[in-house]
C-alpha positions as CSV (number, residue, x, y, z in Angstrom):
1,X,20.7,-24.0,18.6
2,X,17.0,-22.9,18.3
3,X,15.8,-22.4,14.8
4,X,13.0,-19.9,14.3
5,X,10.5,-20.2,11.5
6,X,9.4,-17.3,9.3
7,X,5.9,-16.1,8.6
8,X,5.3,-17.5,5.1
9,X,2.4,-15.3,4.2
10,X,1.6,-13.3,1.2
11,X,-0.3,-10.2,1.9
12,X,-3.8,-10.6,0.5
13,X,-5.2,-7.7,-1.5
14,X,-6.9,-5.3,0.9
15,X,-9.2,-2.3,0.4
16,X,-6.6,0.5,0.2
17,X,-8.0,3.5,-1.6
18,X,-5.8,6.6,-1.7
19,X,-7.2,10.0,-2.3
20,X,-6.0,11.6,-5.4
21,X,-2.5,12.8,-6.1
22,X,-2.8,14.9,-9.3
23,X,-2.0,18.6,-9.4
24,X,-1.9,19.0,-5.6
25,X,-0.8,15.9,-3.7
26,X,-2.1,15.2,-0.2
27,X,1.4,14.5,0.9
28,X,2.7,17.9,-0.4
29,X,2.6,20.6,2.2
30,X,3.6,23.4,-0.1
31,X,1.0,26.1,-0.4
32,X,-0.1,27.4,-3.8
33,X,1.3,30.7,-5.0
34,X,-0.4,34.0,-4.1
35,X,-3.5,34.6,-6.1
36,X,-3.7,31.0,-7.4
37,X,-6.8,30.1,-5.3
38,X,-8.8,33.1,-6.4
39,X,-8.0,32.5,-10.0
40,X,-8.8,28.8,-9.7
41,X,-12.2,29.6,-8.1
42,X,-13.1,32.0,-11.0
43,X,-12.1,29.3,-13.6
44,X,-14.1,26.6,-11.7
45,X,-17.2,28.8,-11.4
46,X,-17.0,29.5,-15.2
47,X,-17.2,25.8,-15.8
48,X,-13.6,24.7,-16.4
49,X,-13.6,21.0,-15.5
50,X,-9.9,20.9,-14.8
51,X,-10.2,23.9,-12.5
52,X,-13.2,22.3,-10.8
53,X,-11.2,19.1,-10.2
54,X,-8.2,21.0,-8.8
55,X,-10.4,23.1,-6.6
56,X,-11.9,19.9,-5.2
57,X,-8.4,18.7,-4.5
58,X,-7.6,21.9,-2.6
59,X,-10.8,21.5,-0.5
60,X,-10.0,17.8,0.1
61,X,-6.4,18.5,1.3
62,X,-6.8,21.9,2.9
63,X,-4.1,23.5,0.8
64,X,-4.6,27.1,0.1
65,X,-8.2,27.0,1.4
66,X,-10.0,25.7,4.5
67,X,-10.4,21.9,4.3
68,X,-14.0,21.0,3.5
69,X,-14.9,17.5,2.3
70,X,-18.4,18.5,1.3
71,X,-17.1,21.3,-0.9
72,X,-14.4,18.9,-2.3
73,X,-17.1,16.4,-3.3
74,X,-19.3,19.2,-4.8
75,X,-16.5,20.3,-7.1
76,X,-15.4,16.8,-7.9
77,X,-19.0,16.1,-9.0
78,X,-19.1,19.2,-11.3
79,X,-15.9,18.1,-13.0
80,X,-16.9,14.4,-13.0
81,X,-20.2,15.2,-14.8
82,X,-18.1,16.8,-17.5
83,X,-16.1,13.6,-17.9
84,X,-12.9,14.5,-16.0
85,X,-11.5,11.1,-15.1
86,X,-9.5,12.2,-12.1
87,X,-12.6,13.8,-10.6
88,X,-14.7,10.7,-11.3
89,X,-12.1,8.6,-9.5
90,X,-12.0,11.0,-6.5
91,X,-15.8,11.2,-6.3
92,X,-15.7,7.4,-6.1
93,X,-13.2,7.7,-3.3
94,X,-15.5,10.2,-1.5
95,X,-18.4,7.7,-1.8
96,X,-16.2,4.8,-0.7
97,X,-15.0,6.6,2.4
98,X,-18.1,8.7,3.2
99,X,-16.1,11.8,2.8
100,X,-18.4,14.8,2.1
101,X,-21.1,12.5,0.9
102,X,-23.0,9.6,2.5
103,X,-21.0,6.4,2.2
104,X,-22.3,4.5,-0.8
105,X,-20.2,1.7,-2.2
106,X,-22.4,1.2,-5.3
107,X,-21.9,4.9,-6.2
108,X,-18.2,4.5,-5.6
109,X,-18.0,1.6,-8.0
110,X,-20.2,3.6,-10.6
111,X,-17.8,6.5,-10.6
112,X,-14.7,4.3,-10.6
113,X,-16.0,2.5,-13.6
114,X,-16.5,5.8,-15.5
115,X,-12.9,6.8,-14.8
116,X,-11.5,3.3,-15.3
117,X,-13.1,3.1,-18.8
118,X,-11.3,6.2,-19.7
119,X,-8.0,4.5,-18.7
120,X,-7.5,6.1,-15.3
121,X,-5.1,3.7,-13.5
122,X,-6.1,4.6,-10.0
123,X,-9.8,4.0,-10.8
124,X,-8.9,0.7,-12.5
125,X,-7.1,-0.4,-9.3
126,X,-9.9,0.8,-7.0
127,X,-12.6,-0.9,-9.2
128,X,-10.5,-4.1,-9.0
129,X,-10.5,-3.9,-5.2
130,X,-14.3,-3.4,-5.2
131,X,-14.7,-6.6,-7.3
132,X,-12.2,-8.5,-5.2
133,X,-14.0,-7.6,-1.9
134,X,-17.5,-7.6,-3.3
135,X,-18.2,-4.0,-2.3
136,X,-20.6,-2.1,-4.4
137,X,-20.5,-4.8,-7.0
138,X,-20.9,-8.6,-6.8
139,X,-17.7,-10.3,-5.8
140,X,-15.9,-11.5,-8.9
141,X,-12.2,-12.3,-8.6
142,X,-11.8,-12.7,-12.4
143,X,-13.2,-9.2,-13.0
144,X,-11.0,-7.9,-10.2
145,X,-7.9,-9.4,-12.0
146,X,-9.0,-7.8,-15.3
147,X,-9.0,-4.3,-13.7
148,X,-5.8,-5.0,-11.7
149,X,-4.1,-6.0,-14.9
150,X,-5.1,-2.8,-16.7
151,X,-3.8,-0.7,-13.8
152,X,-0.7,-2.8,-13.4
153,X,0.2,-2.5,-17.1
154,X,0.1,1.3,-16.6
155,X,2.6,0.9,-13.8
156,X,0.3,1.1,-10.7
157,X,2.5,-0.6,-8.1
158,X,-0.4,-1.5,-5.8
159,X,-2.2,-3.3,-8.7
160,X,1.1,-5.0,-9.6
161,X,1.4,-6.3,-6.0
162,X,-2.2,-7.5,-6.0
163,X,-1.8,-9.2,-9.3
164,X,1.3,-11.0,-7.9
165,X,-0.8,-12.2,-4.9
166,X,-3.5,-13.4,-7.3
167,X,-1.0,-15.5,-9.2
168,X,0.6,-16.8,-6.0
169,X,-2.8,-18.0,-4.6
170,X,-4.6,-18.7,-7.9
171,X,-7.3,-16.1,-7.2
172,X,-9.2,-15.3,-10.4
173,X,-6.3,-16.6,-12.5
174,X,-4.6,-20.0,-12.7
175,X,-1.9,-20.3,-10.0
176,X,1.5,-19.4,-11.5
177,X,4.4,-18.7,-9.3
178,X,6.6,-17.4,-12.1
179,X,4.0,-14.8,-12.9
180,X,3.6,-14.0,-9.2
181,X,7.3,-13.4,-9.0
182,X,7.3,-11.2,-12.1
183,X,4.5,-8.9,-10.8
184,X,5.9,-8.7,-7.3
185,X,9.3,-7.7,-8.7
186,X,7.7,-4.9,-10.7
187,X,5.9,-3.6,-7.6
188,X,9.0,-4.1,-5.4
189,X,11.3,-2.2,-7.8
190,X,8.9,0.8,-7.6
191,X,9.3,0.8,-3.8
192,X,6.1,-1.0,-2.9
193,X,6.7,-2.4,0.6
194,X,4.2,-5.3,0.3
195,X,5.8,-6.2,-3.1
196,X,9.2,-6.0,-1.5
197,X,8.2,-8.3,1.3
198,X,6.5,-10.7,-1.1
199,X,9.5,-10.8,-3.4
200,X,11.7,-11.6,-0.3
201,X,9.3,-14.4,0.6
202,X,9.6,-15.9,-2.9
203,X,13.4,-15.8,-2.7
204,X,13.2,-17.2,0.8
205,X,11.0,-20.2,-0.2
206,X,12.2,-20.8,-3.7
207,X,8.8,-20.3,-5.2
208,X,8.8,-18.9,-8.7
209,X,12.6,-18.3,-8.5
210,X,15.6,-20.3,-7.3
211,X,16.0,-20.0,-3.5
212,X,18.4,-17.2,-2.6
213,X,18.8,-16.3,1.1
214,X,20.8,-13.2,0.5
215,X,18.3,-11.8,-2.0
216,X,15.5,-12.7,0.5
217,X,17.2,-10.8,3.2
218,X,17.9,-7.8,0.9
219,X,14.2,-7.5,0.0
220,X,13.0,-8.1,3.5
221,X,15.2,-5.2,4.6
222,X,13.8,-2.8,2.0
223,X,10.2,-3.7,3.1
224,X,11.2,-3.5,6.8
225,X,12.7,0.0,6.3
226,X,9.2,1.0,5.2
227,X,7.6,-0.4,8.3
228,X,6.3,-3.8,7.1
229,X,6.0,-5.9,10.3
230,X,6.2,-9.3,8.5
231,X,9.5,-8.1,6.9
232,X,10.7,-6.9,10.3
233,X,10.1,-10.4,11.8
234,X,11.5,-12.4,8.8
235,X,14.6,-10.3,8.7
236,X,15.1,-10.9,12.4
237,X,14.8,-14.6,11.8
238,X,17.4,-14.4,9.0
239,X,19.8,-12.8,11.5
240,X,19.0,-15.3,14.2
241,X,19.6,-18.3,11.8
242,X,22.5,-16.7,9.8
243,X,20.6,-17.0,6.5
244,X,21.6,-14.5,3.9
245,X,23.2,-12.3,6.5
246,X,25.8,-12.9,9.2
247,X,24.3,-14.5,12.3
248,X,23.8,-11.7,14.8
249,X,21.5,-12.1,17.9
250,X,21.4,-8.4,18.6
251,X,20.2,-7.6,15.1
252,X,17.8,-10.5,15.3
253,X,16.3,-9.2,18.5
254,X,16.1,-5.7,17.1
255,X,14.1,-6.6,14.0
256,X,12.0,-9.3,15.6
257,X,11.1,-6.8,18.4
258,X,9.9,-4.3,15.8
259,X,7.5,-6.8,14.3
260,X,6.5,-8.8,17.3
261,X,3.9,-6.5,18.8
262,X,1.8,-6.6,15.6
263,X,2.2,-10.3,14.7
264,X,1.0,-12.1,17.8
265,X,2.1,-14.7,20.2
266,X,4.3,-16.7,17.8
267,X,6.4,-13.7,17.0
268,X,6.6,-12.5,20.6
269,X,7.6,-16.0,21.8
270,X,10.4,-16.2,19.2
271,X,11.6,-12.7,20.0
272,X,11.7,-13.6,23.7
273,X,13.7,-16.7,22.8
274,X,16.3,-14.7,21.0
275,X,16.3,-12.2,23.9
276,X,17.2,-15.0,26.3
277,X,20.7,-15.0,24.8
278,X,21.2,-11.3,25.5
279,X,22.0,-9.7,28.8
280,X,19.2,-7.6,30.4
281,X,21.3,-4.5,29.7
282,X,21.6,-5.4,26.0
283,X,17.9,-6.1,25.7
284,X,17.1,-2.7,27.2
285,X,19.6,-1.1,24.8
286,X,18.0,-2.7,21.8
287,X,14.5,-1.7,23.0
288,X,15.6,1.9,23.2
289,X,17.1,1.6,19.7
290,X,13.7,0.3,18.5
291,X,11.9,3.3,20.0
292,X,14.4,5.7,18.3
293,X,13.9,3.8,15.0
294,X,10.1,4.2,15.2
295,X,10.5,8.0,15.6
296,X,12.1,8.3,12.1
297,X,10.5,5.4,10.2
298,X,7.0,4.7,9.0
299,X,4.8,2.1,10.6
300,X,2.3,0.4,8.3
301,X,0.6,-1.5,11.0
302,X,-0.3,1.1,13.7
């Protein structure tokens, strides 16, 4: 019997800055009620900081008004200069991404700091990323951890995951696998896919928690359902080896196939090895199942 190894990797913190989700979320396609936009413009023009921020959001997302990143940044700035923390954070996002303003990481960090010092969790997380990556500020892992922790303690799942990674690797804090497990669990329980994958990995390897193959497979599955390629592959390996789930070569091939295209030669070779035990017809059937799955599930690695 061939035994396929997993990818035993924690996902390092990466620069992942979301545009704001305050009054009007970018993911929300509902249009504002009739008359709302005109009223908001009047309020914003009269100097209302909250209205200015929300008008910036509307321009940024194109909801209820034509999308215009330059106008979004202009209204964010008006609100930010009045001390609106959400607008300060989103003006930082605009500078980080070059959206409506010239890209300027130092300006991004400056506005994040203003919002972060007011307790804005998104800004605290983003400022932590800037310190971790040395973008707009000198690279400083300890300072990154300080801001991650502030955001994580407010429930920011991305900060919780990154704090777990920091403890797992000893980045800016002493290495502590029990703390890594604690923060990954917090992120995972909020639905964070990277946290779910990392929690599965900790159960899989017995790091920070007693080894538990069934729990590892359970958390890999949660992350895999959200499109995490490492979780796809490791869940497939679990099926191939019968660890935490019943041994099933068809399921193994399915999950490994979903992750293989992203993860390189090792993953493709292992997938092909599993596929050798299936008939050509069954392989084609599983590949079609993968295509159908991808139509209805997210992919985090496109």
